[in-house]
Every structure is written in C-alpha cells, then in structure tokens.
C-alpha positions in Angstrom: -0.2 0.1 0.1 1.2 3.3 -1.1 1.6 6.5 1.4 1.7 8.8 -1.7 -0.8 11.3 -1.2 -2.1 11.8 -4.7 -3.9 15.0 -3.8 -1.1 16.6 -2.1 1.0 15.7 -5.1 -1.3 17.3 -7.6 -1.7 20.3 -5.4 2.0 20.9 -5.5 2.1 20.2 -9.1 -0.6 22.8 -9.8 1.2 25.3 -7.5 4.3 25.1 -10.0 2.0 25.2 -13.1 0.7 28.5 -11.8 3.8 29.8 -10.6 5.2 29.2 -14.0 2.4 30.8 -15.6 1.3 28.0 -17.4 -2.3 26.4 -18.1 -3.2 22.9 -18.1 -3.1 22.9 -22.0 0.5 24.4 -22.1 2.3 22.5 -19.5 0.4 19.0 -21.5 1.9 20.1 -24.6 5.2 20.8 -23.2 5.3 17.0 -21.6 3.4 15.6 -24.6 0.2 14.5 -22.4 -3.4 15.2 -22.6 -4.5 18.4 -20.9 -7.3 15.9 -19.3 -4.6 13.8 -17.7 -2.4 16.9 -16.4 -6.0 17.7 -14.7 -6.3 14.1 -13.3 -3.0 14.5 -11.7 -3.6 17.9 -10.2 -7.0 16.7 -8.7 -5.2 13.7 -7.3 -7.1 11.4 -9.5 -4.0 9.9 -11.1 -0.4 9.7 -10.2 2.3 9.8 -13.1 4.8 7.2 -14.1 8.3 8.3 -12.6 9.5 9.3 -16.3 6.4 11.4 -16.7 6.8 13.0 -13.1 10.3 13.8 -14.0 9.5 15.5 -17.3 6.6 17.5 -15.6 9.2 18.6 -12.9 11.7 19.5 -15.1 8.9 21.7 -17.5 8.0 23.3 -14.2 11.7 23.9 -12.8 10.1 22.2 -9.6 11.7 20.5 -7.0 10.8 16.8 -6.1 11.8 17.4 -2.6 8.9 20.2 -2.3 6.3 18.4 -4.3 6.8 14.9 -2.7 7.5 16.5 1.2 4.0 15.2 2.2 4.6 11.6 1.2 8.1 11.1 2.1 9.8 10.6 5.5 13.1 12.7 5.3 16.0 11.6 6.7 18.4 14.4 8.0 20.4 14.6 5.1 17.8 15.2 2.8 16.3 17.6 5.2 19.5 19.5 5.3 19.4 19.6 1.3 15.7 20.8 1.3 16.8 23.8 3.8 19.7 24.7 1.8 17.5 24.8 -1.5 15.3 27.3 0.4 18.2 29.3 1.7 19.6 29.6 -1.9 16.1 31.9 -2.6 16.8 34.2 0.0 19.0 37.5 -0.4 22.3 37.0 1.0 21.8 39.4 3.8 19.0 36.7 5.1 20.9 34.0 4.7 23.9 35.1 6.7 21.4 35.9 9.5 19.6 32.7 9.3 23.0 30.6 9.4 24.4 32.8 12.6 21.0 31.8 14.0 21.7 28.0 13.3 25.3 28.3 14.5 24.1 29.7 17.8 21.7 27.0 18.2 24.0 24.3 17.3 26.6 25.6 19.7 24.0 25.8 22.6 23.5 22.1 22.0 27.2 21.4 22.2 27.2 22.5 25.4 
C-alpha cells in the first residue's frame, strides 16, 4: 500500500504550474500529455509514472523534494538539502542571518 498522497502531490504540481504562469493545456503540450491527464494529476485522481513525473518537474523547474514532501519521511541529510535549497532563494543578507542563528543553536546544543 502506497503512502503517497495523490491529492497533495497534485496540489504541489498545480502550484508550480501556476507559478510558471502555464495553463494545463500548455504544460500538457510541453510534456506531451493530454490536458485531461494533467487535470487528473492535479486533482489527485492519477499519479504519473516516474518518467512522466520527472518530465513534469523539469518542465516546471520544480523540486521533487518540495512536491513530495508530504509523502516522504526525510532523513536528516535530505532535510538539510531541502533547507539549503530554500536558503539559496533568499537574499544573502537573510542567508547570513539564518546561518548565524543556526550556528548559535548548534553551539548551544554542544554545551
């Protein structure tokens, strides 16, 4: 039995599609699928095969970690990579502030 939440996966794909200002029709054209199949994925009725999923993520410049985060139990290293990806989207000033805070927290735990 799969722990994959199809509805949440579809919501995340829709979120990226809208962020990229694409219609379901345009995304379907890019990844060579029918608009109806894209709608089924976004509504949680279907889950794409791995190759199709990767094509969709590439077309949307989407992070698999983010799209799957509600269905995957992260190990610490994977979570670190996700945080690193999120940090990269912030201006360097905020990156430094967050890293300084993390340093303080880590030092506190060492005591």
